[in-house]
HTML snippet that shows the backbone in 3Dmol.js (N, CA, C, O; Angstrom):
<script src="https://3Dmol.org/build/3Dmol-min.js"></script>
<div id="view" style="width:600px;height:400px;position:relative"></div>
<script>
const pdb = `
ATOM      1  N   MET A   1     -73.508 -23.914  56.599  1.00  0.00           N
ATOM      2  CA  MET A   1     -73.088 -24.638  55.435  1.00  0.00           C
ATOM      3  C   MET A   1     -72.390 -23.677  54.484  1.00  0.00           C
ATOM      4  O   MET A   1     -72.923 -22.618  54.149  1.00  0.00           O
ATOM      5  N   SER A   2     -71.220 -24.049  54.063  1.00  0.00           N
ATOM      6  CA  SER A   2     -70.442 -23.202  53.160  1.00  0.00           C
ATOM      7  C   SER A   2     -70.528 -23.739  51.734  1.00  0.00           C
ATOM      8  O   SER A   2     -70.243 -24.910  51.482  1.00  0.00           O
ATOM      9  N   ILE A   3     -70.915 -22.886  50.824  1.00  0.00           N
ATOM     10  CA  ILE A   3     -71.003 -23.274  49.422  1.00  0.00           C
ATOM     11  C   ILE A   3     -69.914 -22.521  48.669  1.00  0.00           C
ATOM     12  O   ILE A   3     -69.876 -21.291  48.678  1.00  0.00           O
ATOM     13  N   THR A   4     -69.039 -23.265  48.022  1.00  0.00           N
ATOM     14  CA  THR A   4     -68.003 -22.634  47.212  1.00  0.00           C
ATOM     15  C   THR A   4     -68.392 -22.715  45.754  1.00  0.00           C
ATOM     16  O   THR A   4     -68.914 -23.729  45.291  1.00  0.00           O
ATOM     17  N   LYS A   5     -68.137 -21.657  45.049  1.00  0.00           N
ATOM     18  CA  LYS A   5     -68.476 -21.600  43.643  1.00  0.00           C
ATOM     19  C   LYS A   5     -67.253 -22.033  42.832  1.00  0.00           C
ATOM     20  O   LYS A   5     -66.169 -21.476  43.002  1.00  0.00           O
ATOM     21  N   GLN A   6     -67.421 -23.009  41.962  1.00  0.00           N
ATOM     22  CA  GLN A   6     -66.334 -23.507  41.136  1.00  0.00           C
ATOM     23  C   GLN A   6     -66.446 -22.901  39.739  1.00  0.00           C
ATOM     24  O   GLN A   6     -67.540 -22.775  39.190  1.00  0.00           O
ATOM     25  N   ALA A   7     -65.308 -22.532  39.180  1.00  0.00           N
ATOM     26  CA  ALA A   7     -65.288 -22.006  37.820  1.00  0.00           C
ATOM     27  C   ALA A   7     -65.496 -23.155  36.839  1.00  0.00           C
ATOM     28  O   ALA A   7     -64.895 -24.218  36.994  1.00  0.00           O
ATOM     29  N   ARG A   8     -66.322 -22.954  35.856  1.00  0.00           N
ATOM     30  CA  ARG A   8     -66.548 -23.977  34.843  1.00  0.00           C
ATOM     31  C   ARG A   8     -65.408 -23.940  33.838  1.00  0.00           C
ATOM     32  O   ARG A   8     -65.055 -22.887  33.307  1.00  0.00           O
ATOM     33  N   GLN A   9     -64.850 -25.097  33.596  1.00  0.00           N
ATOM     34  CA  GLN A   9     -63.740 -25.180  32.655  1.00  0.00           C
ATOM     35  C   GLN A   9     -64.058 -26.236  31.603  1.00  0.00           C
ATOM     36  O   GLN A   9     -64.578 -27.306  31.921  1.00  0.00           O
ATOM     37  N   PHE A  10     -63.741 -25.926  30.351  1.00  0.00           N
ATOM     38  CA  PHE A  10     -63.990 -26.827  29.243  1.00  0.00           C
ATOM     39  C   PHE A  10     -62.745 -26.928  28.369  1.00  0.00           C
ATOM     40  O   PHE A  10     -61.968 -25.979  28.265  1.00  0.00           O
ATOM     41  N   ARG A  11     -62.569 -28.072  27.752  1.00  0.00           N
ATOM     42  CA  ARG A  11     -61.542 -28.282  26.732  1.00  0.00           C
ATOM     43  C   ARG A  11     -62.251 -28.849  25.509  1.00  0.00           C
ATOM     44  O   ARG A  11     -62.910 -29.886  25.594  1.00  0.00           O
ATOM     45  N   LEU A  12     -62.116 -28.177  24.385  1.00  0.00           N
ATOM     46  CA  LEU A  12     -62.776 -28.621  23.165  1.00  0.00           C
ATOM     47  C   LEU A  12     -62.009 -29.766  22.528  1.00  0.00           C
ATOM     48  O   LEU A  12     -60.780 -29.732  22.459  1.00  0.00           O
ATOM     49  N   ARG A  13     -62.730 -30.782  22.061  1.00  0.00           N
ATOM     50  CA  ARG A  13     -62.184 -31.956  21.369  1.00  0.00           C
ATOM     51  C   ARG A  13     -61.062 -32.622  22.166  1.00  0.00           C
ATOM     52  O   ARG A  13     -60.028 -32.974  21.597  1.00  0.00           O
ATOM     53  N   ALA A  14     -61.251 -32.795  23.458  1.00  0.00           N
ATOM     54  CA  ALA A  14     -60.215 -33.350  24.329  1.00  0.00           C
ATOM     55  C   ALA A  14     -60.291 -34.863  24.484  1.00  0.00           C
ATOM     56  O   ALA A  14     -59.311 -35.478  24.904  1.00  0.00           O
ATOM     57  N   CYS A  15     -61.416 -35.480  24.162  1.00  0.00           N
ATOM     58  CA  CYS A  15     -61.582 -36.915  24.358  1.00  0.00           C
ATOM     59  C   CYS A  15     -60.873 -37.687  23.244  1.00  0.00           C
ATOM     60  O   CYS A  15     -61.053 -37.401  22.061  1.00  0.00           O
ATOM     61  N   THR A  16     -60.063 -38.673  23.647  1.00  0.00           N
ATOM     62  CA  THR A  16     -59.350 -39.473  22.654  1.00  0.00           C
ATOM     63  C   THR A  16     -60.239 -40.552  22.049  1.00  0.00           C
ATOM     64  O   THR A  16     -59.909 -41.097  20.995  1.00  0.00           O
ATOM     65  N   ARG A  17     -61.346 -40.867  22.686  1.00  0.00           N
ATOM     66  CA  ARG A  17     -62.245 -41.904  22.149  1.00  0.00           C
ATOM     67  C   ARG A  17     -63.188 -41.333  21.093  1.00  0.00           C
ATOM     68  O   ARG A  17     -63.271 -41.862  19.984  1.00  0.00           O
ATOM     69  N   CYS A  18     -63.898 -40.260  21.431  1.00  0.00           N
ATOM     70  CA  CYS A  18     -64.931 -39.745  20.527  1.00  0.00           C
ATOM     71  C   CYS A  18     -64.665 -38.321  20.039  1.00  0.00           C
ATOM     72  O   CYS A  18     -65.475 -37.761  19.300  1.00  0.00           O
ATOM     73  N   SER A  19     -63.548 -37.735  20.442  1.00  0.00           N
ATOM     74  CA  SER A  19     -63.199 -36.337  20.099  1.00  0.00           C
ATOM     75  C   SER A  19     -64.221 -35.349  20.641  1.00  0.00           C
ATOM     76  O   SER A  19     -64.433 -34.284  20.063  1.00  0.00           O
ATOM     77  N   GLY A  20     -64.853 -35.707  21.753  1.00  0.00           N
ATOM     78  CA  GLY A  20     -65.838 -34.829  22.376  1.00  0.00           C
ATOM     79  C   GLY A  20     -65.184 -33.789  23.273  1.00  0.00           C
ATOM     80  O   GLY A  20     -63.973 -33.812  23.496  1.00  0.00           O
ATOM     81  N   ASP A  21     -65.995 -32.886  23.776  1.00  0.00           N
ATOM     82  CA  ASP A  21     -65.529 -31.821  24.647  1.00  0.00           C
ATOM     83  C   ASP A  21     -65.486 -32.307  26.090  1.00  0.00           C
ATOM     84  O   ASP A  21     -66.329 -33.104  26.501  1.00  0.00           O
ATOM     85  N   ALA A  22     -64.510 -31.834  26.863  1.00  0.00           N
ATOM     86  CA  ALA A  22     -64.343 -32.264  28.246  1.00  0.00           C
ATOM     87  C   ALA A  22     -64.636 -31.107  29.198  1.00  0.00           C
ATOM     88  O   ALA A  22     -64.459 -29.938  28.854  1.00  0.00           O
ATOM     89  N   TYR A  23     -65.087 -31.458  30.396  1.00  0.00           N
ATOM     90  CA  TYR A  23     -65.346 -30.470  31.444  1.00  0.00           C
ATOM     91  C   TYR A  23     -64.763 -30.991  32.751  1.00  0.00           C
ATOM     92  O   TYR A  23     -64.497 -32.186  32.879  1.00  0.00           O
ATOM     93  N   VAL A  24     -64.566 -30.109  33.715  1.00  0.00           N
ATOM     94  CA  VAL A  24     -64.053 -30.518  35.015  1.00  0.00           C
ATOM     95  C   VAL A  24     -65.227 -30.936  35.885  1.00  0.00           C
ATOM     96  O   VAL A  24     -66.156 -30.159  36.103  1.00  0.00           O
ATOM     97  N   ASP A  25     -65.181 -32.173  36.383  1.00  0.00           N
ATOM     98  CA  ASP A  25     -66.219 -32.725  37.245  1.00  0.00           C
ATOM     99  C   ASP A  25     -65.742 -32.624  38.685  1.00  0.00           C
ATOM    100  O   ASP A  25     -64.760 -33.267  39.057  1.00  0.00           O
ATOM    101  N   PHE A  26     -66.427 -31.821  39.505  1.00  0.00           N
ATOM    102  CA  PHE A  26     -66.056 -31.607  40.900  1.00  0.00           C
ATOM    103  C   PHE A  26     -66.871 -32.468  41.857  1.00  0.00           C
ATOM    104  O   PHE A  26     -66.816 -32.242  43.066  1.00  0.00           O
ATOM    105  N   SER A  27     -67.626 -33.447  41.361  1.00  0.00           N
ATOM    106  CA  SER A  27     -68.526 -34.203  42.221  1.00  0.00           C
ATOM    107  C   SER A  27     -67.827 -35.258  43.074  1.00  0.00           C
ATOM    108  O   SER A  27     -68.350 -35.624  44.126  1.00  0.00           O
ATOM    109  N   ASP A  28     -66.668 -35.757  42.661  1.00  0.00           N
ATOM    110  CA  ASP A  28     -65.951 -36.768  43.430  1.00  0.00           C
ATOM    111  C   ASP A  28     -64.990 -36.100  44.405  1.00  0.00           C
ATOM    112  O   ASP A  28     -65.053 -34.891  44.626  1.00  0.00           O
ATOM    113  N   TYR A  29     -64.105 -36.896  44.983  1.00  0.00           N
ATOM    114  CA  TYR A  29     -63.170 -36.384  45.979  1.00  0.00           C
ATOM    115  C   TYR A  29     -62.194 -35.366  45.410  1.00  0.00           C
ATOM    116  O   TYR A  29     -61.872 -34.377  46.069  1.00  0.00           O
ATOM    117  N   GLU A  30     -61.724 -35.602  44.196  1.00  0.00           N
ATOM    118  CA  GLU A  30     -60.831 -34.633  43.570  1.00  0.00           C
ATOM    119  C   GLU A  30     -61.339 -34.344  42.166  1.00  0.00           C
ATOM    120  O   GLU A  30     -61.930 -35.223  41.539  1.00  0.00           O
ATOM    121  N   PRO A  31     -61.126 -33.150  41.663  1.00  0.00           N
ATOM    122  CA  PRO A  31     -61.642 -32.805  40.334  1.00  0.00           C
ATOM    123  C   PRO A  31     -60.998 -33.670  39.248  1.00  0.00           C
ATOM    124  O   PRO A  31     -59.814 -33.998  39.318  1.00  0.00           O
ATOM    125  N   GLU A  32     -61.801 -34.030  38.246  1.00  0.00           N
ATOM    126  CA  GLU A  32     -61.276 -34.774  37.112  1.00  0.00           C
ATOM    127  C   GLU A  32     -61.996 -34.333  35.841  1.00  0.00           C
ATOM    128  O   GLU A  32     -63.129 -33.853  35.889  1.00  0.00           O
ATOM    129  N   TRP A  33     -61.334 -34.501  34.723  1.00  0.00           N
ATOM    130  CA  TRP A  33     -61.903 -34.134  33.435  1.00  0.00           C
ATOM    131  C   TRP A  33     -62.761 -35.278  32.924  1.00  0.00           C
ATOM    132  O   TRP A  33     -62.348 -36.437  32.968  1.00  0.00           O
ATOM    133  N   ARG A  34     -63.958 -34.955  32.436  1.00  0.00           N
ATOM    134  CA  ARG A  34     -64.868 -35.952  31.867  1.00  0.00           C
ATOM    135  C   ARG A  34     -65.367 -35.452  30.515  1.00  0.00           C
ATOM    136  O   ARG A  34     -65.544 -34.253  30.300  1.00  0.00           O
ATOM    137  N   CYS A  35     -65.590 -36.406  29.612  1.00  0.00           N
ATOM    138  CA  CYS A  35     -66.119 -36.074  28.286  1.00  0.00           C
ATOM    139  C   CYS A  35     -67.622 -35.827  28.391  1.00  0.00           C
ATOM    140  O   CYS A  35     -68.332 -36.580  29.058  1.00  0.00           O
ATOM    141  N   LEU A  36     -68.099 -34.788  27.743  1.00  0.00           N
ATOM    142  CA  LEU A  36     -69.532 -34.476  27.744  1.00  0.00           C
ATOM    143  C   LEU A  36     -70.329 -35.492  26.928  1.00  0.00           C
ATOM    144  O   LEU A  36     -71.471 -35.800  27.269  1.00  0.00           O
ATOM    145  N   GLN A  37     -69.736 -36.013  25.853  1.00  0.00           N
ATOM    146  CA  GLN A  37     -70.463 -36.878  24.948  1.00  0.00           C
ATOM    147  C   GLN A  37     -70.509 -38.342  25.432  1.00  0.00           C
ATOM    148  O   GLN A  37     -71.579 -38.951  25.444  1.00  0.00           O
ATOM    149  N   CYS A  38     -69.353 -38.910  25.831  1.00  0.00           N
ATOM    150  CA  CYS A  38     -69.326 -40.338  26.173  1.00  0.00           C
ATOM    151  C   CYS A  38     -69.100 -40.606  27.664  1.00  0.00           C
ATOM    152  O   CYS A  38     -69.252 -41.750  28.092  1.00  0.00           O
ATOM    153  N   GLY A  39     -68.743 -39.601  28.472  1.00  0.00           N
ATOM    154  CA  GLY A  39     -68.580 -39.767  29.904  1.00  0.00           C
ATOM    155  C   GLY A  39     -67.240 -40.321  30.347  1.00  0.00           C
ATOM    156  O   GLY A  39     -67.031 -40.544  31.540  1.00  0.00           O
ATOM    157  N   ARG A  40     -66.337 -40.546  29.420  1.00  0.00           N
ATOM    158  CA  ARG A  40     -65.026 -41.107  29.745  1.00  0.00           C
ATOM    159  C   ARG A  40     -64.183 -40.105  30.529  1.00  0.00           C
ATOM    160  O   ARG A  40     -64.264 -38.899  30.292  1.00  0.00           O
ATOM    161  N   THR A  41     -63.367 -40.611  31.472  1.00  0.00           N
ATOM    162  CA  THR A  41     -62.415 -39.753  32.175  1.00  0.00           C
ATOM    163  C   THR A  41     -61.290 -39.423  31.211  1.00  0.00           C
ATOM    164  O   THR A  41     -60.731 -40.315  30.573  1.00  0.00           O
ATOM    165  N   VAL A  42     -60.957 -38.141  31.104  1.00  0.00           N
ATOM    166  CA  VAL A  42     -60.005 -37.663  30.104  1.00  0.00           C
ATOM    167  C   VAL A  42     -58.808 -37.036  30.789  1.00  0.00           C
ATOM    168  O   VAL A  42     -58.961 -36.368  31.812  1.00  0.00           O
ATOM    169  N   GLN A  43     -57.626 -37.239  30.248  1.00  0.00           N
ATOM    170  CA  GLN A  43     -56.414 -36.562  30.689  1.00  0.00           C
ATOM    171  C   GLN A  43     -56.033 -35.561  29.596  1.00  0.00           C
ATOM    172  O   GLN A  43     -55.307 -35.918  28.669  1.00  0.00           O
ATOM    173  N   PRO A  44     -56.511 -34.316  29.689  1.00  0.00           N
ATOM    174  CA  PRO A  44     -56.222 -33.348  28.631  1.00  0.00           C
ATOM    175  C   PRO A  44     -54.754 -32.968  28.618  1.00  0.00           C
ATOM    176  O   PRO A  44     -54.061 -33.032  29.633  1.00  0.00           O
ATOM    177  N   GLU A  45     -54.302 -32.572  27.444  1.00  0.00           N
ATOM    178  CA  GLU A  45     -52.921 -32.127  27.303  1.00  0.00           C
ATOM    179  C   GLU A  45     -52.718 -30.823  28.057  1.00  0.00           C
ATOM    180  O   GLU A  45     -53.657 -30.054  28.260  1.00  0.00           O
ATOM    181  N   ALA A  46     -51.480 -30.588  28.468  1.00  0.00           N
ATOM    182  CA  ALA A  46     -51.141 -29.336  29.145  1.00  0.00           C
ATOM    183  C   ALA A  46     -51.285 -28.182  28.154  1.00  0.00           C
ATOM    184  O   ALA A  46     -51.022 -28.353  26.964  1.00  0.00           O
ATOM    185  N   PRO A  47     -51.696 -27.022  28.632  1.00  0.00           N
ATOM    186  CA  PRO A  47     -51.811 -25.876  27.742  1.00  0.00           C
ATOM    187  C   PRO A  47     -50.465 -25.545  27.114  1.00  0.00           C
ATOM    188  O   PRO A  47     -49.423 -25.619  27.766  1.00  0.00           O
ATOM    189  N   VAL A  48     -50.505 -25.183  25.851  1.00  0.00           N
ATOM    190  CA  VAL A  48     -49.286 -24.865  25.123  1.00  0.00           C
ATOM    191  C   VAL A  48     -48.974 -23.395  25.320  1.00  0.00           C
ATOM    192  O   VAL A  48     -49.833 -22.541  25.103  1.00  0.00           O
ATOM    193  N   SER A  49     -47.749 -23.093  25.731  1.00  0.00           N
ATOM    194  CA  SER A  49     -47.359 -21.690  25.886  1.00  0.00           C
ATOM    195  C   SER A  49     -46.593 -21.267  24.642  1.00  0.00           C
ATOM    196  O   SER A  49     -45.747 -22.002  24.133  1.00  0.00           O
ATOM    197  N   LEU A  50     -46.902 -20.088  24.170  1.00  0.00           N
ATOM    198  CA  LEU A  50     -46.246 -19.563  22.976  1.00  0.00           C
ATOM    199  C   LEU A  50     -45.057 -18.713  23.366  1.00  0.00           C
ATOM    200  O   LEU A  50     -45.115 -17.954  24.334  1.00  0.00           O
ATOM    201  N   SER A  51     -43.990 -18.841  22.620  1.00  0.00           N
ATOM    202  CA  SER A  51     -42.840 -17.975  22.854  1.00  0.00           C
ATOM    203  C   SER A  51     -43.149 -16.601  22.270  1.00  0.00           C
ATOM    204  O   SER A  51     -44.101 -16.455  21.503  1.00  0.00           O
ATOM    205  N   SER A  52     -42.359 -15.601  22.621  1.00  0.00           N
ATOM    206  CA  SER A  52     -42.594 -14.248  22.117  1.00  0.00           C
ATOM    207  C   SER A  52     -42.452 -14.207  20.599  1.00  0.00           C
ATOM    208  O   SER A  52     -43.121 -13.413  19.938  1.00  0.00           O
ATOM    209  N   ARG A  53     -41.587 -15.055  20.038  1.00  0.00           N
ATOM    210  CA  ARG A  53     -41.419 -15.092  18.583  1.00  0.00           C
ATOM    211  C   ARG A  53     -42.698 -15.595  17.922  1.00  0.00           C
ATOM    212  O   ARG A  53     -43.124 -15.045  16.906  1.00  0.00           O
ATOM    213  N   ASP A  54     -43.320 -16.639  18.489  1.00  0.00           N
ATOM    214  CA  ASP A  54     -44.546 -17.185  17.931  1.00  0.00           C
ATOM    215  C   ASP A  54     -45.714 -16.230  18.077  1.00  0.00           C
ATOM    216  O   ASP A  54     -46.548 -16.129  17.177  1.00  0.00           O
ATOM    217  N   GLU A  55     -45.787 -15.522  19.206  1.00  0.00           N
ATOM    218  CA  GLU A  55     -46.874 -14.565  19.426  1.00  0.00           C
ATOM    219  C   GLU A  55     -46.837 -13.451  18.386  1.00  0.00           C
ATOM    220  O   GLU A  55     -47.881 -13.021  17.894  1.00  0.00           O
ATOM    221  N   GLY A  56     -45.627 -12.981  18.048  1.00  0.00           N
ATOM    222  CA  GLY A  56     -45.497 -11.935  17.037  1.00  0.00           C
ATOM    223  C   GLY A  56     -45.931 -12.416  15.672  1.00  0.00           C
ATOM    224  O   GLY A  56     -46.526 -11.660  14.903  1.00  0.00           O
ATOM    225  N   ARG A  57     -45.640 -13.668  15.362  1.00  0.00           N
ATOM    226  CA  ARG A  57     -46.025 -14.231  14.059  1.00  0.00           C
ATOM    227  C   ARG A  57     -47.525 -14.393  13.970  1.00  0.00           C
ATOM    228  O   ARG A  57     -48.101 -14.167  12.906  1.00  0.00           O
ATOM    229  N   LEU A  58     -48.187 -14.786  15.076  1.00  0.00           N
ATOM    230  CA  LEU A  58     -49.619 -14.957  15.061  1.00  0.00           C
ATOM    231  C   LEU A  58     -50.363 -13.634  15.015  1.00  0.00           C
ATOM    232  O   LEU A  58     -51.468 -13.566  14.477  1.00  0.00           O
ATOM    233  N   ALA A  59     -49.778 -12.585  15.568  1.00  0.00           N
ATOM    234  CA  ALA A  59     -50.439 -11.278  15.595  1.00  0.00           C
ATOM    235  C   ALA A  59     -50.431 -10.612  14.222  1.00  0.00           C
ATOM    236  O   ALA A  59     -51.272  -9.753  13.957  1.00  0.00           O
ATOM    237  N   ALA A  60     -49.520 -10.980  13.360  1.00  0.00           N
ATOM    238  CA  ALA A  60     -49.410 -10.342  12.034  1.00  0.00           C
ATOM    239  C   ALA A  60     -50.480 -10.769  11.085  1.00  0.00           C
ATOM    240  O   ALA A  60     -50.509 -10.313   9.942  1.00  0.00           O
TER     241      ALA A  60
END
`;
const viewer = $3Dmol.createViewer("view");
viewer.addModel(pdb, "pdb");
viewer.setStyle({}, {cartoon: {color: "spectrum"}});
viewer.zoomTo();
viewer.render();
</script>
């Protein structure tokens, strides 16, 4: 029996219903994001990439 270890992933305030935190649920056939508070399936936004100009402004 092969056991694979999955990395735990969370998104804070990702739920559009209750503003709860979401986690990746690997129990079904394909991974999906679920809210910790209300259990709703969540489609989190794509991570925002910062341009080099924005990174310099945030570092100051």
